[in-house]
Each structure stands twice: as C-alpha cells, then as structure tokens.
C-alpha positions in Angstrom: 1.8 -40.5 -6.3 3.8 -37.7 -9.5 0.6 -36.4 -9.9 -0.3 -35.2 -7.0 3.6 -33.9 -6.7 2.4 -32.0 -9.9 -1.0 -30.8 -8.0 0.9 -29.8 -5.5 2.9 -27.7 -7.1 0.6 -25.9 -9.3 -1.2 -25.2 -6.0 2.2 -23.7 -4.6 2.4 -21.4 -8.3 -0.8 -20.0 -8.1 -0.8 -19.1 -4.7 3.0 -17.4 -5.1 1.0 -15.6 -8.0 -1.5 -14.4 -6.2 0.1 -13.2 -3.5 3.3 -11.1 -5.4 0.3 -9.6 -7.0 -1.3 -8.3 -3.2 2.1 -7.2 -2.2 2.8 -5.7 -5.3 -0.4 -3.5 -5.2 0.5 -3.0 -2.0 3.3 -1.0 -2.5 2.2 0.9 -5.4 -0.7 2.2 -3.1 2.0 3.0 -0.8 4.4 4.8 -3.4 1.3 6.6 -4.6 0.4 7.7 -1.2 3.4 9.3 -0.3 3.6 10.9 -4.1 0.1 12.2 -3.0 1.8 13.8 0.4 4.7 15.3 -1.8 2.5 17.3 -4.1 0.4 18.4 -0.8 3.4 20.2 0.4 4.4 17.7 3.4 7.6 17.3 1.6 8.2 21.3 2.0 6.6 21.6 5.6 8.9 18.5 6.7 12.4 20.3 5.7 11.2 23.6 6.6 10.6 22.2 10.1 14.0 20.4 9.9 15.8 23.4 9.8 14.0 25.3 12.0 14.8 22.9 14.5 18.8 22.7 12.9 18.9 26.7 13.8 17.1 25.8 17.2 19.3 23.3 18.2 22.7 24.9 16.9 21.7 28.3 19.2 21.0 26.3 22.2 23.7 23.0 21.7 25.1 23.8 25.4 21.6 24.0 27.2 20.5 21.1 25.6 23.5 19.3 26.6 23.3 20.6 30.2 19.9 19.5 30.5 20.8 15.7 28.6 23.5 15.8 31.3 21.3 16.6 34.5 18.1 13.6 33.0 21.9 11.5 32.8 22.2 12.2 36.6 18.8 12.0 37.9 18.3 8.5 36.0 21.5 7.3 37.2 21.0 8.2 41.2 17.2 6.4 41.2 15.9 10.3 41.8 14.0 12.9 40.0 16.1 16.0 40.4 14.4 17.7 37.9 
C-alpha cells in the first residue's frame, strides 16, 4: 500500500510541474503581448484619449450630471422620458 501512495505522490508532483510550466508560459506570453502593444504606441494613444476625456468631462460636467440624473429619474418612473 505504501508503494501505491508513493506512485500517486510522484504522479501528482509531475502533474504539478507540468501545470506550472504551462501557466508560466501563458503568463510570459501575456506579458510579451502587452509589451508589444506598448512598443506599438498603444499606451501613448490610451493616455492621449484619457486626457481628451478628462478635458471633455471637465468642460461639460454639469450637463453630464444633469443627463445622468435624468436617466435615473426616468428609470425610477419606469418610463422612457428621454
């Protein structure tokens, strides 16, 4: 019986090693994918779009708030008022 337990333990250890190799490879592939995106300029594009959104919201914050409150009111009334 002890031999079978050792064999089961060895199988579990092998499976754990194979799993960890697979997950490590996937994580590295994911990191490399994001690094490639940054090199392509996606990060700069994202930052520029976020800055544009910030400026837009800063300029029209009152109207955005009014629209959100209008939507909340119409949802609470159960009718499509907008």
